[in-house]
Backbone as CSV, one residue per row, in Angstrom:
resi,resn,N_x,N_y,N_z,CA_x,CA_y,CA_z,C_x,C_y,C_z
1,MET,82.826,21.171,-25.471,83.770,21.158,-24.355,85.143,21.560,-24.863
2,SER,85.796,22.503,-24.193,87.050,23.045,-24.688,88.236,22.128,-24.442
3,TYR,88.175,21.318,-23.432,89.226,20.348,-23.137,88.639,19.268,-22.228
4,ILE,89.372,18.181,-22.064,88.924,17.074,-21.226,89.759,17.047,-19.951
5,THR,89.096,16.954,-18.804,89.769,16.855,-17.511,89.948,15.395,-17.133
6,PHE,91.174,15.060,-16.768,91.491,13.725,-16.257,92.009,13.827,-14.827
7,THR,91.749,12.807,-14.060,92.444,12.576,-12.800,92.499,11.066,-12.632
8,ASP,92.780,10.580,-11.427,92.796,9.134,-11.223,92.076,8.775,-9.930
9,GLY,92.035,7.492,-9.627,91.271,7.026,-8.476,91.705,7.630,-7.156
10,SER,92.968,8.074,-7.058,93.441,8.649,-5.802,92.789,9.987,-5.490
11,ALA,92.076,10.585,-6.448,91.391,11.859,-6.212,90.114,11.693,-5.398
12,ASN,89.722,10.452,-5.125,88.629,10.162,-4.195,87.282,10.740,-4.620
13,LEU,87.044,10.795,-5.922,85.796,11.381,-6.413,84.701,10.336,-6.557
14,ASN,83.582,10.619,-5.963,82.388,9.834,-6.215,81.883,10.165,-7.619
15,ARG,81.383,9.170,-8.329,80.880,9.417,-9.688,79.815,10.517,-9.720
16,LYS,79.094,10.675,-8.627,78.017,11.651,-8.585,78.541,13.095,-8.625
17,ILE,79.778,13.294,-8.194,80.321,14.655,-8.184,81.465,14.796,-9.185
18,ALA,81.586,13.826,-10.087,82.693,13.830,-11.042,82.225,14.111,-12.462
19,GLU,81.216,14.947,-12.604,80.682,15.262,-13.933,81.763,15.881,-14.821
20,GLY,81.920,15.312,-16.008,82.871,15.857,-16.964,84.323,15.498,-16.685
21,ILE,84.550,14.533,-15.784,85.916,14.145,-15.412,86.144,12.686,-15.772
22,GLN,87.235,12.405,-16.456,87.612,11.027,-16.734,88.581,10.562,-15.648
23,ILE,88.236,9.462,-14.989,89.012,8.962,-13.862,89.785,7.715,-14.282
24,LEU,91.107,7.802,-14.232,91.937,6.662,-14.569,92.010,5.705,-13.378
25,PRO,91.946,4.402,-13.626,91.997,3.435,-12.521,93.380,3.356,-11.894
26,CYS,93.421,2.945,-10.631,94.670,2.757,-9.890,94.820,1.284,-9.512
27,ASP,96.033,0.781,-9.605,96.316,-0.605,-9.247,96.819,-0.685,-7.806
28,TYR,96.361,-1.720,-7.105,96.914,-1.986,-5.778,96.839,-3.487,-5.506
29,TYR,97.525,-3.903,-4.467,97.629,-5.324,-4.161,97.266,-5.562,-2.704
30,VAL,96.400,-6.530,-2.485,96.043,-6.944,-1.128,96.551,-8.360,-0.937
31,ASP,97.549,-8.512,-0.065,98.187,-9.813,0.143,98.588,-10.441,-1.196
32,ASP,99.208,-9.611,-2.042,99.726,-10.001,-3.360,98.649,-10.300,-4.404
33,LYS,97.389,-10.054,-4.077,96.320,-10.185,-5.065,96.133,-8.840,-5.754
34,ALA,96.280,-8.821,-7.070,96.165,-7.576,-7.824,94.705,-7.142,-7.929
35,LEU,94.450,-5.870,-7.617,93.105,-5.306,-7.697,93.183,-3.963,-8.426
36,ILE,92.064,-3.537,-8.949,91.987,-2.251,-9.637,90.871,-1.425,-9.004
37,TYR,91.211,-0.208,-8.617,90.199,0.728,-8.135,89.883,1.693,-9.256
38,ASP,88.649,1.648,-9.745,88.279,2.438,-10.921,87.684,3.798,-10.572
39,GLY,87.735,4.157,-9.292,87.240,5.466,-8.891,85.769,5.491,-8.546
40,ASP,85.122,4.339,-8.493,83.699,4.283,-8.192,83.502,3.973,-6.711
41,LEU,83.339,5.014,-5.894,83.170,4.822,-4.460,81.911,4.030,-4.117
42,ASP,80.910,4.103,-4.976,79.655,3.404,-4.691,79.844,1.893,-4.645
43,HIS,80.895,1.402,-5.277,81.144,-0.036,-5.291,82.423,-0.397,-4.536
44,PHE,82.905,0.507,-3.706,84.080,0.257,-2.875,83.619,-0.119,-1.476
45,ASP,83.880,-1.351,-1.072,83.513,-1.827,0.264,84.581,-1.339,1.241
46,TYR,84.441,-0.101,1.659,85.497,0.523,2.462,85.650,-0.135,3.828
47,HIS,84.548,-0.596,4.408,84.661,-1.229,5.725,85.509,-2.499,5.641
48,ALA,85.232,-3.329,4.631,86.011,-4.561,4.463,87.480,-4.235,4.196
49,TYR,87.712,-3.196,3.393,89.086,-2.817,3.054,89.862,-2.386,4.295
50,TYR,89.282,-1.489,5.087,89.999,-1.004,6.259,90.090,-2.067,7.358
51,GLU,89.154,-3.001,7.358,89.282,-4.140,8.274,90.502,-4.978,7.924
52,LYS,90.773,-5.126,6.640,91.974,-5.860,6.224,93.226,-5.154,6.732
53,LEU,93.232,-3.834,6.659,94.377,-3.097,7.178,94.501,-3.269,8.693
54,ARG,93.374,-3.242,9.383,93.411,-3.445,10.836,93.948,-4.831,11.187
55,ASN,93.669,-5.794,10.311,94.093,-7.168,10.557,95.434,-7.503,9.922
56,ASN,96.191,-6.441,9.589,97.583,-6.581,9.124,97.739,-7.208,7.740
57,SER,96.734,-7.101,6.892,96.931,-7.507,5.504,97.981,-6.602,4.871
58,MET,98.786,-7.161,3.998,99.810,-6.378,3.317,99.214,-5.743,2.068
59,ILE,99.150,-4.433,2.046,98.577,-3.713,0.904,99.644,-2.816,0.297
60,ARG,99.836,-2.972,-1.002,100.816,-2.187,-1.746,100.120,-1.460,-2.888
61,THR,100.663,-0.311,-3.255,100.098,0.461,-4.360,101.125,0.578,-5.478
62,SER,100.644,0.877,-6.674,101.512,0.991,-7.846,101.177,2.285,-8.579
63,LEU,102.216,3.084,-8.890,101.951,4.345,-9.568,101.499,4.116,-11.011
64,LEU,100.817,5.093,-11.560,100.414,5.036,-12.966,101.632,5.339,-13.823
65,ASN,101.904,4.502,-14.817,103.091,4.716,-15.628,102.793,5.580,-16.858
66,THR,103.852,5.974,-17.534,103.730,6.894,-18.663,102.855,6.329,-19.777
67,GLN,102.981,5.053,-20.056,102.205,4.462,-21.138,100.713,4.520,-20.867
68,ARG,100.332,4.372,-19.612,98.903,4.456,-19.294,98.354,5.840,-19.623
69,PHE,99.144,6.861,-19.363,98.695,8.217,-19.692,98.619,8.414,-21.204
70,ILE,99.601,7.913,-21.911,99.574,8.032,-23.374,98.336,7.348,-23.931
71,ASP,98.053,6.158,-23.447,96.888,5.411,-23.928,95.577,6.137,-23.630
72,ALA,95.533,6.856,-22.513,94.308,7.568,-22.131,94.174,8.905,-22.857
73,PHE,95.286,9.637,-22.995,95.225,10.982,-23.553,95.172,11.009,-25.087
74,GLU,95.851,10.072,-25.724,96.009,10.156,-27.181,94.684,10.142,-27.938
75,PRO,93.713,9.283,-27.594,92.438,9.324,-28.327,91.746,10.681,-28.236
76,VAL,91.909,11.348,-27.093,91.306,12.675,-26.907,91.979,13.687,-27.826
77,LEU,93.296,13.621,-27.912,94.039,14.539,-28.775,93.708,14.299,-30.244
78,LYS,93.562,13.024,-30.618,93.208,12.701,-32.006,91.865,13.289,-32.403
79,GLU,90.976,13.412,-31.421,89.652,13.979,-31.692,89.678,15.507,-31.727
80,GLY,90.849,16.098,-31.519,90.975,17.551,-31.588,90.771,18.271,-30.277
81,ASN,90.774,17.529,-29.149,90.602,18.147,-27.841,91.931,18.239,-27.102
82,ASP,92.019,19.164,-26.169,93.177,19.273,-25.298,92.921,18.504,-23.997
83,VAL,93.952,18.415,-23.147,93.866,17.603,-21.928,94.449,18.363,-20.747
84,ILE,93.759,18.290,-19.630,94.321,18.708,-18.342,94.189,17.530,-17.387
85,TYR,95.303,17.174,-16.757,95.314,16.058,-15.812,95.692,16.581,-14.428
86,ILE,94.902,16.249,-13.428,95.164,16.631,-12.043,95.860,15.461,-11.360
87,ALA,97.120,15.668,-10.982,97.949,14.586,-10.446,98.111,14.678,-8.935
88,MET,98.294,13.517,-8.324,98.675,13.463,-6.920,99.983,14.228,-6.714
89,ALA,100.197,14.744,-5.525,101.372,15.556,-5.215,102.656,14.920,-5.717
90,SER,103.462,15.722,-6.397,104.719,15.225,-6.957,105.692,14.770,-5.878
91,GLY,105.540,15.303,-4.673,106.454,14.952,-3.598,106.168,13.628,-2.933
92,ILE,105.023,13.013,-3.232,104.680,11.745,-2.582,104.473,10.614,-3.569
93,SER,104.523,10.917,-4.869,104.302,9.876,-5.871,105.024,10.235,-7.162
94,GLY,105.478,9.206,-7.870,106.094,9.422,-9.171,105.094,9.557,-10.291
95,THR,103.808,9.491,-9.972,102.772,9.579,-10.988,102.823,10.910,-11.740
96,TYR,103.081,11.995,-11.012,103.148,13.317,-11.649,104.219,13.337,-12.736
97,GLN,105.414,12.841,-12.431,106.492,12.841,-13.417,106.169,11.932,-14.600
98,ALA,105.513,10.802,-14.334,105.113,9.906,-15.423,104.140,10.615,-16.360
99,ALA,103.218,11.383,-15.788,102.261,12.128,-16.605,102.950,13.237,-17.386
100,LYS,103.943,13.899,-16.788,104.684,14.950,-17.483,105.432,14.386,-18.686
101,LEU,106.012,13.215,-18.522,106.718,12.582,-19.639,105.748,12.265,-20.770
102,ALA,104.572,11.764,-20.400,103.563,11.461,-21.414,103.132,12.730,-22.141
103,ALA,102.929,13.814,-21.399,102.511,15.084,-21.998,103.555,15.589,-22.985
104,SER,104.815,15.512,-22.595,105.889,15.982,-23.464,105.948,15.177,-24.759
105,GLU,105.831,13.875,-24.628,105.874,13.011,-25.812,104.688,13.257,-26.729
106,LEU,103.515,13.409,-26.141,102.306,13.578,-26.949,102.276,14.934,-27.652
107,MET,102.776,15.961,-26.999,102.753,17.270,-27.648,103.769,17.363,-28.783
108,GLU,104.774,16.498,-28.754,105.657,16.398,-29.916,104.927,15.749,-31.091
109,ASP,104.118,14.747,-30.785,103.372,14.048,-31.837,102.157,14.842,-32.313
110,TYR,101.600,15.680,-31.409,100.409,16.478,-31.741,100.707,17.939,-31.410
111,PRO,101.507,18.604,-32.224,101.968,19.963,-31.913,100.858,21.005,-31.833
112,ASP,99.710,20.696,-32.401,98.595,21.646,-32.334,97.735,21.461,-31.080
113,ARG,98.061,20.488,-30.278,97.277,20.193,-29.092,98.057,20.579,-27.835
114,PHE,97.347,20.658,-26.700,97.941,21.112,-25.448,97.586,20.120,-24.343
115,VAL,98.611,19.660,-23.631,98.416,18.758,-22.490,99.082,19.400,-21.282
116,HIS,98.299,19.659,-20.241,98.840,20.297,-19.043,98.655,19.384,-17.846
117,ILE,99.731,19.207,-17.058,99.688,18.377,-15.862,99.733,19.293,-14.642
118,VAL,98.709,19.226,-13.831,98.630,20.044,-12.620,99.167,19.236,-11.442
119,ASP,100.155,19.774,-10.748,100.613,19.178,-9.498,99.659,19.643,-8.408
120,SER,98.777,18.755,-7.981,97.773,19.155,-6.996,98.391,19.473,-5.642
121,LYS,99.613,18.973,-5.407,100.349,19.193,-4.162,99.632,18.588,-2.964
122,THR,98.785,17.616,-3.255,98.040,16.932,-2.207,97.552,15.612,-2.784
123,CYS,96.613,14.990,-2.137,96.000,13.786,-2.689,94.577,13.671,-2.142
124,GLY,93.906,12.568,-2.450,92.535,12.423,-1.992,91.654,13.525,-2.550
125,LEU,90.721,13.976,-1.744,89.775,14.989,-2.200,90.419,16.351,-2.429
126,GLY,91.641,16.541,-1.941,92.366,17.752,-2.288,92.644,17.808,-3.772
127,SER,92.998,16.657,-4.357,93.128,16.560,-5.813,91.755,16.580,-6.471
128,GLY,90.809,15.912,-5.847,89.473,15.822,-6.417,88.807,17.169,-6.599
129,MET,88.938,18.049,-5.622,88.283,19.348,-5.750,88.931,20.173,-6.860
130,GLN,90.202,19.924,-7.150,90.854,20.605,-8.266,90.350,20.067,-9.606
131,ALA,90.089,18.774,-9.663,89.514,18.196,-10.881,88.112,18.742,-11.127
132,ILE,87.345,18.902,-10.058,86.004,19.472,-10.176,86.081,20.903,-10.714
133,LYS,87.032,21.681,-10.201,87.227,23.051,-10.671,87.593,23.066,-12.152
134,SER,88.480,22.153,-12.551,88.892,22.083,-13.954,87.701,21.788,-14.853
135,ALA,86.867,20.846,-14.455,85.700,20.505,-15.265,84.729,21.675,-15.358
136,GLU,84.601,22.435,-14.279,83.725,23.618,-14.291,84.240,24.659,-15.281
137,LEU,85.543,24.895,-15.278,86.127,25.867,-16.201,85.929,25.437,-17.653
138,SER,86.035,24.135,-17.894,85.822,23.623,-19.247,84.383,23.836,-19.693
139,ARG,83.441,23.574,-18.798,82.019,23.771,-19.147,81.709,25.241,-19.424
140,GLN,82.487,26.125,-18.811,82.299,27.559,-19.040,82.880,28.018,-20.378
141,GLY,83.552,27.088,-21.078,84.102,27.412,-22.381,85.538,27.898,-22.366
142,MET,86.191,27.804,-21.238,87.571,28.247,-21.147,88.488,27.275,-21.887
143,THR,89.526,27.790,-22.512,90.483,26.920,-23.188,91.415,26.293,-22.154
144,ALA,92.099,25.228,-22.575,93.027,24.550,-21.667,94.167,25.466,-21.257
145,THR,94.657,26.270,-22.187,95.763,27.176,-21.847,95.309,28.250,-20.856
146,GLU,94.080,28.722,-20.997,93.547,29.696,-20.037,93.344,29.047,-18.674
147,ALA,92.800,27.846,-18.677,92.501,27.158,-17.421,93.760,26.733,-16.688
148,ALA,94.821,26.413,-17.421,96.038,25.879,-16.804,96.587,26.812,-15.732
149,SER,96.699,28.097,-16.048,97.269,29.037,-15.081,96.338,29.228,-13.884
150,ILE,95.041,29.212,-14.149,94.068,29.346,-13.057,94.166,28.147,-12.120
151,LEU,94.283,26.959,-12.680,94.333,25.744,-11.872,95.633,25.638,-11.080
152,ASP,96.738,26.074,-11.677,98.006,26.055,-10.941,97.925,26.972,-9.719
153,GLU,97.259,28.110,-9.876,97.084,29.030,-8.748,96.054,28.473,-7.759
154,TYR,94.996,27.882,-8.275,93.950,27.317,-7.425,94.525,26.241,-6.506
155,ALA,95.502,25.469,-7.014,96.116,24.405,-6.220,96.714,24.949,-4.927
156,GLU,97.211,26.189,-4.976,97.820,26.784,-3.784,96.794,27.078,-2.704
157,HIS,95.519,27.108,-3.074,94.462,27.436,-2.119,93.615,26.220,-1.731
158,CYS,93.974,25.062,-2.234,93.232,23.842,-1.883,93.844,23.252,-0.623
159,CYS,93.294,23.624,0.494,93.836,23.217,1.790,93.444,21.778,2.105
160,SER,94.426,20.991,2.475,94.210,19.572,2.766,94.843,19.263,4.113
161,TYR,94.022,18.991,5.098,94.509,18.674,6.437,93.883,17.363,6.892
162,PHE,94.679,16.542,7.539,94.134,15.267,7.998,94.870,14.767,9.231
163,THR,94.233,13.848,9.917,94.842,13.183,11.060,94.697,11.686,10.877
164,VAL,95.495,10.937,11.612,95.431,9.476,11.529,95.250,8.906,12.921
165,ASP,94.719,7.714,12.975,94.475,7.072,14.263,95.635,6.187,14.680
166,ASP,96.393,5.695,13.716,97.487,4.765,13.990,98.736,5.224,13.235
167,LEU,99.737,5.660,13.976,100.958,6.178,13.364,101.775,5.110,12.639
168,ASN,101.480,3.850,12.912,102.270,2.784,12.291,102.101,2.732,10.782
169,PHE,100.968,3.185,10.266,100.795,3.204,8.810,101.686,4.263,8.177
170,LEU,101.843,5.395,8.853,102.757,6.415,8.361,104.207,5.953,8.504
171,LYS,104.473,5.161,9.524,105.824,4.628,9.706,106.192,3.713,8.543
172,ARG,105.251,2.886,8.107,105.521,1.943,7.015,105.933,2.654,5.736
173,THR,105.404,3.837,5.518,105.711,4.564,4.281,106.738,5.673,4.500
174,GLY,107.373,5.678,5.668,108.464,6.603,5.913,108.058,8.007,6.299
175,ARG,106.778,8.242,6.614,106.340,9.591,6.985,106.777,9.950,8.402
176,VAL,106.864,8.959,9.278,107.379,9.180,10.622,108.352,8.055,10.939
177,SER,109.249,8.292,11.877,110.221,7.272,12.253,109.572,6.224,13.151
178,GLY,110.242,5.096,13.286,109.739,4.049,14.164,109.639,4.510,15.596
179,ALA,110.640,5.295,16.050,110.629,5.797,17.420,109.465,6.759,17.643
180,THR,109.222,7.632,16.648,108.107,8.573,16.757,106.780,7.840,16.827
181,ALA,106.626,6.819,15.997,105.393,6.035,15.990,105.193,5.338,17.327
182,LEU,106.268,4.784,17.884,106.176,4.068,19.154,105.793,5.001,20.287
183,ILE,106.505,6.125,20.383,106.223,7.079,21.454,104.855,7.719,21.273
184,GLY,104.555,8.084,20.026,103.265,8.719,19.746,102.101,7.817,20.081
185,THR,102.235,6.538,19.764,101.171,5.582,20.065,101.005,5.436,21.566
186,ALA,102.111,5.335,22.273,102.059,5.172,23.727,101.416,6.373,24.409
187,LEU,101.675,7.568,23.878,101.158,8.800,24.485,99.871,9.288,23.838
188,SER,99.341,8.511,22.878,98.122,8.877,22.144,98.280,10.214,21.427
189,ILE,99.469,10.416,20.827,99.734,11.632,20.068,99.114,11.492,18.678
190,LYS,98.342,12.480,18.276,97.697,12.476,16.966,98.230,13.660,16.149
191,PRO,99.000,13.396,15.123,99.528,14.491,14.309,98.459,15.061,13.377
192,ILE,98.549,16.350,13.125,97.759,16.983,12.079,98.710,17.200,10.907
193,LEU,98.376,16.625,9.767,99.257,16.686,8.609,98.601,17.478,7.490
194,TYR,99.432,17.974,6.576,98.878,18.721,5.448,99.816,18.673,4.259
195,GLY,99.267,18.999,3.085,100.057,19.069,1.866,100.629,20.464,1.703
196,THR,101.954,20.573,1.611,102.609,21.877,1.541,102.684,22.387,0.103
197,SER,103.134,23.624,-0.047,103.344,24.202,-1.376,104.492,23.521,-2.109
198,GLU,105.305,22.775,-1.366,106.398,22.014,-1.975,105.948,20.609,-2.359
199,ALA,104.660,20.349,-2.226,104.042,19.089,-2.655,104.477,17.892,-1.821
200,VAL,104.740,18.125,-0.538,105.035,17.026,0.372,104.061,17.080,1.547
201,ILE,103.931,15.954,2.240,103.040,15.874,3.389,103.871,15.996,4.652
202,VAL,103.537,16.958,5.510,104.276,17.168,6.751,103.290,17.378,7.900
203,SER,103.813,17.277,9.107,103.015,17.530,10.296,103.089,19.011,10.648
204,CYS,101.956,19.601,10.956,101.938,21.012,11.345,101.538,21.205,12.803
205,GLU,101.056,20.123,13.423,100.588,20.233,14.801,100.474,18.824,15.374
206,LYS,100.648,18.710,16.679,100.454,17.428,17.353,99.573,17.657,18.567
207,VAL,98.553,16.842,18.712,97.658,16.950,19.853,97.535,15.582,20.507
208,ARG,97.058,15.573,21.723,96.915,14.308,22.434,95.438,13.915,22.483
209,GLY,95.132,12.797,21.861,93.764,12.289,21.896,92.992,12.563,20.623
210,ARG,92.104,11.643,20.297,91.340,11.720,19.059,90.387,12.912,19.042
211,LYS,89.704,13.175,20.120,88.752,14.277,20.152,89.443,15.614,19.860
212,LYS,90.626,15.779,20.423,91.353,17.035,20.195,91.816,17.151,18.747
213,SER,92.124,16.017,18.126,92.555,16.083,16.725,91.406,16.513,15.827
214,ILE,90.194,16.075,16.128,89.029,16.487,15.344,88.767,17.985,15.542
215,THR,88.864,18.423,16.778,88.697,19.845,17.077,89.756,20.677,16.368
216,ALA,90.988,20.156,16.313,92.074,20.879,15.651,91.800,21.050,14.162
217,LEU,91.266,20.020,13.509,90.928,20.125,12.090,89.881,21.220,11.863
218,ALA,88.859,21.249,12.728,87.824,22.277,12.596,88.382,23.669,12.852
219,SER,89.325,23.785,13.782,89.928,25.081,14.097,90.753,25.600,12.921
220,ILE,91.465,24.697,12.238,92.239,25.098,11.059,91.305,25.608,9.973
221,TYR,90.199,24.899,9.768,89.206,25.348,8.786,88.688,26.739,9.141
222,LYS,88.352,26.954,10.414,87.826,28.247,10.847,88.826,29.364,10.575
223,LYS,90.092,29.080,10.754,91.139,30.085,10.586,91.441,30.360,9.118
224,LYS,91.405,29.333,8.261,91.949,29.472,6.916,90.912,29.538,5.795
225,ALA,89.666,29.180,6.051,88.663,29.136,4.984,88.406,30.525,4.407
226,ILE,88.256,30.585,3.079,87.944,31.833,2.377,86.548,31.712,1.760
227,ASN,85.708,32.714,2.007,84.346,32.730,1.468,83.654,31.369,1.634
228,PRO,83.583,30.857,2.851,83.034,29.510,3.050,81.607,29.346,2.529
229,GLU,80.828,30.423,2.595,79.434,30.318,2.150,79.324,30.075,0.648
230,GLU,80.400,30.279,-0.091,80.390,30.075,-1.535,81.059,28.767,-1.952
231,ASN,81.616,28.057,-0.972,82.436,26.894,-1.305,81.997,25.631,-0.582
232,ILE,82.392,24.509,-1.159,82.059,23.199,-0.602,83.232,22.685,0.217
233,VAL,82.925,22.108,1.361,83.927,21.441,2.194,83.806,19.937,1.961
234,TYR,84.946,19.287,1.776,84.978,17.848,1.556,85.637,17.173,2.753
235,ILE,85.034,16.102,3.215,85.565,15.335,4.344,85.640,13.877,3.929
236,SER,86.804,13.264,4.141,86.925,11.830,3.865,87.372,11.110,5.126
237,HIS,87.031,9.827,5.195,87.328,9.070,6.416,87.718,7.631,6.091
238,GLY,88.610,7.109,6.907,89.022,5.716,6.770,88.199,4.825,7.675
239,ASP,86.932,4.648,7.303,86.001,3.811,8.066,85.761,4.359,9.479
240,CYS,85.506,5.663,9.546,85.136,6.295,10.823,84.096,7.376,10.535
241,GLU,82.995,6.952,9.963,81.964,7.883,9.497,81.377,8.718,10.629
242,GLU,81.233,8.122,11.808,80.657,8.866,12.927,81.525,10.080,13.274
243,GLU,82.834,9.877,13.269,83.726,10.995,13.564,83.745,12.012,12.424
244,ALA,83.556,11.544,11.201,83.447,12.471,10.068,82.234,13.373,10.250
245,ASN,81.141,12.814,10.743,79.942,13.611,10.987,80.158,14.605,12.130
246,ILE,80.923,14.208,13.133,81.251,15.133,14.224,82.069,16.306,13.689
247,LEU,83.044,15.987,12.835,83.847,17.056,12.217,82.961,17.976,11.391
248,ALA,82.021,17.409,10.644,81.116,18.223,9.829,80.317,19.192,10.698
249,GLU,79.856,18.735,11.860,79.106,19.609,12.753,79.987,20.743,13.271
250,LYS,81.229,20.446,13.570,82.145,21.478,14.040,82.443,22.491,12.929
251,VAL,82.505,22.001,11.702,82.708,22.889,10.552,81.523,23.836,10.402
252,ARG,80.328,23.301,10.515,79.120,24.144,10.397,79.085,25.198,11.497
253,ALA,79.519,24.813,12.695,79.526,25.761,13.807,80.583,26.845,13.616
254,ALA,81.671,26.502,12.938,82.751,27.468,12.722,82.411,28.457,11.620
255,HIS,82.091,27.946,10.434,81.706,28.750,9.261,80.817,27.874,8.408
256,GLN,79.564,28.203,8.274,78.650,27.391,7.474,79.057,27.447,6.003
257,PRO,79.477,26.316,5.430,79.856,26.324,4.013,78.636,26.188,3.115
258,LYS,78.859,26.323,1.829,77.785,26.116,0.856,77.239,24.706,0.969
259,ASP,78.119,23.745,1.172,77.717,22.346,1.317,78.888,21.584,1.926
260,ILE,78.597,20.405,2.454,79.618,19.503,2.964,79.412,18.143,2.318
261,VAL,80.469,17.605,1.733,80.432,16.274,1.126,81.289,15.350,1.985
262,ILE,80.692,14.266,2.461,81.401,13.276,3.278,81.458,11.962,2.517
263,CYS,82.631,11.363,2.445,82.728,10.074,1.762,83.889,9.265,2.336
264,PRO,83.885,7.960,2.137,85.016,7.141,2.589,86.268,7.480,1.798
265,HIS,87.401,7.283,2.428,88.674,7.558,1.758,89.034,6.376,0.873
266,GLU,89.437,6.686,-0.355,89.706,5.650,-1.359,90.868,4.735,-0.940
267,PRO,90.983,3.557,-1.568,91.978,2.566,-1.121,93.410,2.878,-1.505
268,PHE,93.617,3.667,-2.540,94.962,3.842,-3.077,95.871,4.548,-2.069
269,SER,95.496,5.751,-1.662,96.282,6.426,-0.624,95.846,5.998,0.772
270,GLY,94.677,5.361,0.854,94.200,4.868,2.143,95.137,3.849,2.760
271,ALA,95.866,3.112,1.909,96.819,2.127,2.418,97.940,2.782,3.203
272,HIS,98.210,4.056,2.926,99.338,4.750,3.555,98.933,5.498,4.826
273,VAL,97.645,5.801,4.975,97.199,6.534,6.159,96.416,5.656,7.124
274,GLY,95.837,4.568,6.601,95.232,3.566,7.460,93.826,3.877,7.943
275,PRO,93.216,2.890,8.616,91.881,3.088,9.182,91.908,4.188,10.239
276,GLY,90.847,4.958,10.275,90.786,6.062,11.225,91.295,7.371,10.658
277,MET,91.794,7.336,9.403,92.188,8.598,8.777,90.966,9.506,8.679
278,LEU,91.144,10.770,8.994,90.055,11.743,8.889,90.635,13.013,8.288
279,GLY,90.087,13.426,7.138,90.643,14.565,6.433,89.601,15.597,6.082
280,ILE,90.041,16.854,5.973,89.166,17.947,5.559,89.864,18.706,4.436
281,PHE,89.091,19.054,3.407,89.618,19.673,2.190,88.727,20.863,1.847
282,PHE,89.330,22.024,1.682,88.528,23.217,1.464,89.347,24.290,0.773
283,TYR,88.657,25.311,0.237,89.309,26.449,-0.398,89.663,27.452,0.689
284,GLY,90.955,27.804,0.789,91.365,28.682,1.872,92.600,29.485,1.552
285,GLU,93.210,30.018,2.583,94.426,30.803,2.428,95.531,29.932,1.858
286,GLU,96.505,30.572,1.220,97.622,29.803,0.676,98.299,28.982,1.762
287,ARG,98.742,27.807,1.351,99.338,26.899,2.331,100.625,27.468,2.908
């Protein structure tokens, strides 16, 4: 293996599709109880988790600090391997900068080694599909320096679009104002959000009603997907699997992809989007 790919629990990768990827755990708190999400969706009770959010449990997340990256990357460098880490969007988390600091420090200590931090410019499976790509390039024998430029460009084509059922979760994290959340809830306004090239999450469309928001996600996929028959579409949901399956059917009707992977949305960023989050992640036109 030419280098080791790292990401963290926020990349929403099931162990079954994370071959060759080391997943760093994420810390979060439920009603001040410290918990660790190790990236294993098979052991994540997503229904219980999102029920806690519905019942107003206080859930907080904690970014990965620089020391955690040093502790994870250094043994790999000592063994003579390079590192590529796929980070959550720099515009929504300080994790990217913490990883950059670790990379800079480690490359001073190991001048013959290379550590590259990819700003995924998204989160969830948008980051996850980039980690999968990185691991594929490594298995093909590509060096970390060769893969780095490819992955930075690939990030621009990893389209991440999602909708939420309750605007109040976005209000809590400052994504929308209190007035917007109040009016939007009253009028059943469902925003369509996405990760921009500037690595921030913004609204690109607003529709009225849940059914229209699902249709809007499928329409964006139909418009922006590139070579869908060669690529996998990823769908994540905040405890709304039935609607995820409806979205999958609309995706198949629009452009049949190579495959569709549906999974629950992980708890780390799930705390910020809430139950009813529904997202689609695919390879497409530049954002």
